[in-house]
N, C-alpha and C positions, 0 to 999 in steps of 0.2 A: 739376795741382793748383792752379795759380794761377787757371785759368779757373773751377774749382769754387768757390774761395774768393771770387772776384770776383762770381760769380753768387749765392752765399750772401749777400754784403754787399748786393747790389742788391735781392734779395727781402726781406731784413731791413729795409732802408731803406724799401722800398715798403710793407711791412706797418705799420711804425711811422708812416709818413706818412699812411697810410689811417686808422689808429686815433686818432691824437692829436686831429684835429678832432672826433671823435665822443665824446670823453671826457665833455664836459659832459652830453650826451644819455644816456650810459650810467650816469653816477654820480649826478648831482644829483637827478633825479626819483625815484630809488629810496631816498632818505633817508626815515627813518621819519616825520618830521614832514610830509612831502609827501603821505602816503598814509592819513591818519587818516579822511578823509571818504569813502573808497571801499571797496567790498567786495573781498575777496581775488581774485586772478587765478585763473581765467579767467571768473568769474561776470559777468553783465551789469551795466553801470553805469547807475543811474538818471539820466535826463536832467534835471539841475537846474543851479543856479548854479555848484556846485562843478565840474561837468563842463565847462561852458563856460569857466570860469576855467582849468581844467587844459589845455584845448586851446590857450588863449592863452599859458599858461606854457610849454607844450612848443614853441610857435612861437618864443617869446623864447629859450629854451634852444637851440633849433636854430640861431638866428641867432648865439648866442655861439660856436657851432662855427666860424662864418666867421672870427671873431677868432682862434680857436685854429689856424686854417689857416695863419696867419702863421708859427707856430713851425716846422713842417716846411719851409715855403718858405725861411725865413731860414736855418735851420741847413743845409738842403740846399745852398743857394747858397754858404754859407760853406765847407762841406766840399768842394764842387766846386772852389772857388778855392784852398783852403789845406790840405786834409786828404784823407781817404779818399773818393776821387771816386765809387766805385761806391755806397757807402752814401748819400752826398749826392745822387747821381742818383736813387736810389730815393725818398728823402725829397722831393726837388723834384718828381719826376713825380707821386707820389701826392698831395702837397699841391696841386699845380696842377690835377690831375684832379678832386679833391674841390671845389676852389674853383669850377671851371667847371661841374661838374655841379650844384652847389647854386645858382649864380647864373643859369644859363641854363635855361629850361624845356625839357622833352623835346619838346613840340610846342606850337603856338599854343593857348592856353587850357588847357593841362595844367600843373598846379602841380608844382613839383619838391620839394615837402614835403607830407607828409600832414596837417600841422597848419597850416591857412591860416585867414585871417579868414573866408573863405566857409564853411568847415566850422563855425566857431563861430556864424556867422549862421544857418546851416541848423538847427543844434541849438537855437538860441534860438527860431527860428520854430516848430519842433516843440514846444518847451516852451510857447510862447504859445498855440498851437492846442489843446494838451491842457488848458490852464487856461481856455479859452473855451468857449462853447456849441457851437462847431463841432468838438468833439473826436470821436474815432473811436467812443467808447462812453460809457456813463454815468459811469464812473469810470476815465478813462484813466491809465495808468501807463507812460509811455514809458521804455524801457531800451535802451541801446546794446549789442547782442549782437555776436558775431563778424562776421556778414555784413550786418547791417542794424539800424536802429532800429525796434523793434517795441513794441507795447503789450503789457504783461504780462497785462492783463485779457482782451482780445479777440484777441490774437495778430495783429493787422493790421500790415502793414509801413508805417511812417510815413516812413521815409527809407531809400533804398537806398544805403547807404554802409558799406563794411567798416570795422571798427574798427582804427585803427593802435595802436601801442604807446602807452600813456598813463603809463608810468613805474611801474606797480605791480610789486612783487616777484613774479617768476614762480615757478610751482610746479615747473617742470622744473629748478630749481636755479640758483644764481648763475652757474656756469660755462657751462652750456648756454644759459641766458638771455642771458648776455653775448655769446656768439657769434651767437645769433639776432638780437639787436638790432644788432650790429656788421655783419652781412651784409645784413640787410634795411633798414638805415638807419632803423628805426623804423616803416616802412610796414606795412600790413596784409599778412599772409601769404595770406589768402583774399581773393577778390574779392567784390564785392557780388552780391546775387542778381539773376537775370534778371528783367526786367519781366514 
């Protein structure tokens, strides 16, 4: 029985340590005031100044999660030293794993966050091209769909980049949406289209 209880405490600590750094990403962008300029989920989002600003906001909120990582690391260390060691071990392991996975890239040149400055720059380039004479058609309307940025008028692919979570309230409900964001870390569920 003691082994089962210890395992329960370890898993509980691990889940709590995994969730706490992601709380800003799960809660803050879904506030009503954050989503007034966007269509409801899962409709495509027009590529405009609001979208570029949202990508940069999500990048900042993701970085706040690094600060929130201190909570499970600190409490885990304190519990390892003075209290329930198994729960503290779970907190410390999950907090440390999150910190390392968010700071170190997966491979050279691969971002560890779906909201980077490069994504914002690529969206701004698409926006600039659509407003210039070099647009894809006579009246380009770029929209970020699930798998790529496409022109709503001529359906040509302008940017082969799958859309990550942008903080809009999801249609699948708060509970399912919460778990989807928690598990995927806000990344795109689908991959971009093949060239």
